[in-house]
N, C-alpha and C positions, 0 to 999 in steps of 0.2 A: 190679532190678538189685542184686546183692549189694554189700555195703560194699567188699569186696575189688576187685570188677570196677570199681566207681565210683573207687576210689583209682587204679587202673591207667589208666583213662580220663583222669582229671585229670592224672596224671603225663605221659601222652603229649601231651595238649594243651599242658601247661605247657612240655614240652621243645620242641615244635613252635614255640611262641611265642618261646622263647629262641633257637632256631636262626634263626628269621626275623629277629629283632632283630639277631643277630650278623652276619648276611649284609648287612643294610641299613645298619649303622653302620661308622664308620671302624675299621680294624684297629688293633691295639694298637701296631703299629710306626709309626704316624703316616701310613700309606698309606690311600688310599681305594679301594674296590673298583670295578673296572671290570665291563663286561658279562659277562665269563667268570668273575667271582667272585674274581680274583686282585688283588693290590694294586698300586697305582701310588703313587709317592712324592707325597704330598699337597703338600708344599712346592714341588716342581717342577711340579705341575699348576697350582697357584695362580700361580706365577711366570710360567709360560707364558701363562695367561690375561691376566695383567697386562701382558705385553710384546707381545702380538699388536698389530701396527701398523695392522690393518684390522678392520672389523666381521666377526664370525664368525657363521655360521648353523648352529645345532644340530639342525635338523630331522632326525629319525631318526638322531641321532649321539650317542655317549656323550661328554658334555661333559668328563668327566675325561680321556678318551683324546685328545680335541681339544686340551685344555690341555697335556697332556704332549707331544703332537706339536708344539705351538707352541714349547714350551721347546726341544725338539730342533732345530727349524728355525731359531728366532730367536736362541737363546743358545749352542747347541753347534755346529750344522751350518754356520752362516754362509751359508745359501742365498741370502740377499738380495744378497750381494756379487757373485755371478755371474748370478743369474736376474732381476735388476732393473736396468733401464738408464735413467738412471743410478741407482745404489743409493740415493743420498741427494738429498733436495730442495734446491733452491737455498738456500744459507745454513745447511744442516744437516749439512755434511760433517765428522765428527769428526777426520778426518785433516788438516783444515785449522784445527783448534782451535775449530770451531763446535759448538754443542750439537747432538747427533745428531737428525736429522729424516729418517726413512725416506721414500723417494719412494713414497707410497701410491697414486698414479695408475697407476703401471706396476709395482706390487708383484708380484714373481715372474713377470712377463709375458715374461721372456726379452729377447732383443735385444742382449745384451752380446757384443762382438766379441772372440774370442780367436784371433788369426791367421786362419786359413781357417774357423774354427768360430764358430758363433753360439749363445749359450745359448738353451735352449728355454723356451717358455711352460709353466709348470707350474701355472697356475691351472685351475680347472674349467671345461672347455669341450669338448664332444664332438668338435670338428674341430680346434682349434689347441692345446689345452692338455692337461696331465696333472693329476691322474690320471683325469679323467673318461673318457678313451678306453682306459684300462687297468683290468683288474679288479685286486683286491687281490693275488692270486697272480701276475699279470703284473707289477705294480709291484714286488713283492718280488723276482721273478726279474731284473728290470732292475737293481735295486739290488745284487743279489748277484753277478750275472755280467757286468754292463756291456753286455749284448746290446741293440744299438739296436733299439727297437721299430719304427722306421720304415725301417731298412735292414738287412734280414735278413743275417746273417753278418758284420755290422760290429760293432765294439766302440765304445762311446761314448769320445770323446777329451775330454780336459780334465776331464770329470766325475769326481770322486774316488770312483767306485763301489767300488774296492778297500777303501777306508776304511769307507764306509757299509755295505758287504756284511758287515762284522764286527758290525753291530748285531744285536740280538735280533729275533725275529719281532715281539714286542710293540712294539719301538721303531719298526720299519718300519710296522707296522699303525697306530701313533699318528701318524707323519708322514703316512701316506696319509689318515687321518681328518682331520688338520689341513688338508691341501691340498684336501680335499673340502669344508672348511667356509669357506674364504676366498672372496671375490668374484672373479668372472672379471675379468681386466684384459687390456689390449692393450699390446703393446710399442710403444715410441715410433715415431713416423713421421719419416722424414727425417733 
């Protein structure tokens, strides 16, 4: 191999190593790269992981995407307030001046009454919860259009889907990832 060919090979290998390092390391803007190579805000990912009130399962999931989803569900979306009944554990209701304690037993399992409507279980379970019985595309469609997945032709009432529908695909994908990473829970009985 000529000296010129060797120099080209070394330059190509060095460039490939630099590219691999750049893709695997945090971006300059403080974001972390997710599975599609784009950045997620690292501070929000870390905050989301820190505030998740239940144990998360990351099997076959992008941990950063799950963390960002937790941030959206627990710090921005207020999903617990409607999808957990009651939202707070005994002695942990911040609206009564108590230190916040999320009801982890029924976390996001639905059962909250809103007139004639009852919030749905959005924990992973193929028969009673979401998103397990919806694909990612179906979930995004529900969040964007309000189309009730159980009652064709009906729109979800009470659920603020017009607001959530303005989120980016990545935001909704992160919420879906988070909801897929939480444990199944059942709504309260009685």
